[in-house]
C-alpha positions in Angstrom: -2.7 -49.1 -12.9 -2.3 -47.8 -9.3 0.3 -45.2 -10.6 -2.2 -43.9 -13.1 -4.9 -43.7 -10.4 -2.6 -41.9 -8.0 -1.6 -39.4 -10.7 -5.3 -38.7 -11.5 -6.1 -38.2 -7.9 -3.2 -35.7 -7.4 -4.1 -33.8 -10.6 -7.7 -33.5 -9.6 -6.7 -32.2 -6.1 -4.4 -29.6 -7.7 -7.1 -28.5 -10.1 -9.7 -28.3 -7.4 -7.7 -25.8 -5.4 -8.4 -23.1 -7.9 -11.5 -21.9 -6.1 -10.2 -22.5 -2.6 -11.7 -20.1 0.0 -8.3 -19.8 1.6 -7.0 -17.6 -1.3 -5.7 -14.2 -0.1 -8.4 -11.5 0.0 -7.4 -8.3 -1.7 -8.0 -5.0 0.0 -10.0 -2.3 -1.7 -8.1 0.9 -2.3 -9.5 4.0 -0.7 -8.9 7.8 -0.6 -9.4 10.0 2.5 -12.1 12.6 2.1 -11.8 14.0 5.6 -9.9 13.1 8.8 -10.4 15.7 11.5 -11.7 16.7 14.8 -14.8 18.9 15.4 -14.4 20.9 18.6 -17.4 21.3 20.9 -19.1 18.3 19.3 -19.8 15.1 21.2 -21.9 13.3 18.6 -22.7 9.6 18.5 -20.1 7.0 17.6 -20.7 6.2 14.0 -19.5 3.2 11.9 -21.2 3.3 8.6 -21.0 2.7 4.8 -22.8 5.4 2.9 -24.1 4.5 -0.6 -26.1 7.6 -1.6 -25.7 11.4 -1.9 -28.7 12.1 0.5 -27.3 9.9 3.2 -23.8 11.4 2.8 -25.2 14.9 3.0 -27.2 14.0 6.2 -24.2 12.3 8.0 -21.9 15.2 7.0 -24.3 17.8 8.4 -24.7 15.8 11.7 -20.9 15.4 12.1 -20.3 19.2 11.9 -23.4 20.2 13.9 -24.3 23.1 11.5 -20.8 24.4 11.0 -20.0 22.1 8.0 -17.5 22.9 5.3 -18.3 22.0 1.7 -19.4 18.4 1.3 -16.6 16.4 -0.4 -17.8 15.3 -3.9 -18.5 11.5 -4.3 -19.8 9.8 -7.5 -22.1 7.3 -5.8 -22.7 5.5 -9.2 -19.3 4.0 -8.8 -18.1 4.8 -5.2 -19.2 4.6 -1.6 -18.1 6.3 1.6 -16.9 4.5 4.7 -17.0 6.7 7.9 -15.9 6.0 11.5 -15.8 8.2 14.5 -13.6 7.7 17.6 -15.2 6.1 20.6 -13.7 8.8 22.9 -15.0 12.3 22.8 -11.8 13.8 24.2 -8.4 13.1 22.7 -9.8 10.3 20.6 -8.7 9.3 17.1 -10.2 7.2 14.4 -8.4 6.0 11.3 -9.6 3.5 8.7 -6.8 1.1 7.9 -8.2 -1.5 5.6 -11.3 -2.3 3.6 -11.7 -5.8 2.3 -14.5 -7.3 0.2 -14.6 -11.1 0.8 -17.2 -11.8 -1.9 -20.1 -11.4 0.5 -19.4 -8.7 3.0 -17.2 -5.6 3.5 -14.8 -5.8 6.4 -13.6 -2.5 7.6 -10.6 -2.4 10.0 -9.9 0.8 11.8 -7.8 2.2 14.7 -9.7 3.7 17.6 -7.9 5.6 20.4 -8.2 3.9 23.7 -9.8 5.2 26.8 -7.6 7.4 28.8 -7.2 9.4 31.9 -6.6 12.6 30.0 -8.4 15.7 31.5 -11.1 16.7 29.0 -11.7 20.4 28.9 -13.8 20.6 25.8 -15.4 17.6 23.9 -14.4 17.0 20.3 -15.5 14.5 17.8 -12.8 12.8 15.7 -13.7 11.1 12.5 -12.3 9.6 9.3 -14.2 9.4 6.0 -12.9 7.6 2.9 -14.1 7.0 -0.6 -13.8 3.5 -2.1 -15.2 1.6 -5.1 -18.8 0.4 -4.7 -19.0 -3.1 -3.3 -22.1 -5.0 -2.3 -22.6 -6.7 1.0 -23.1 -6.0 4.7 -20.4 -4.0 6.5 -18.6 -5.5 9.4 -16.4 -3.1 11.5 -13.4 -4.3 13.5 -11.7 -1.7 15.8 -8.1 -2.0 16.8 -7.4 -0.1 20.0 -4.6 2.5 19.7 -3.0 4.7 22.4 -5.0 7.7 23.6 -3.9 11.0 22.2 -3.5 13.0 25.5 -1.7 16.2 25.0 1.8 16.4 26.6 3.1 19.3 28.6 6.3 20.8 27.4 
């Protein structure tokens, strides 16, 4: 009888692991819409998820400070936009590396150029905007510090 009981306990433990919260979390694929620097602009640092055309148009206009190129098309009925700007206004860089939906929230990991001792002649705003499949939940941003992008003399 104890062998049968032990077998039932083991089987129930194995079956119960199907909904374990420790299962790997899959990343959401994304496509870059824009990754560039805007010279002469020192706008605010932005970390945002955009879920509507109106919000996308407003953020795009603010990034470019009135010199904006055509707005990249996004079908907000199925997609969203994730956008981050670098924390540095000179020689900074921002790059979205991973978007993960854990069932409740969106986790966005991105590289952000570190503070540097570079001589800044003209401010510039670096940003990265990507399109990804719509996912519900609050966004949490996690920056990974990367080396500053100081120009090198030849």
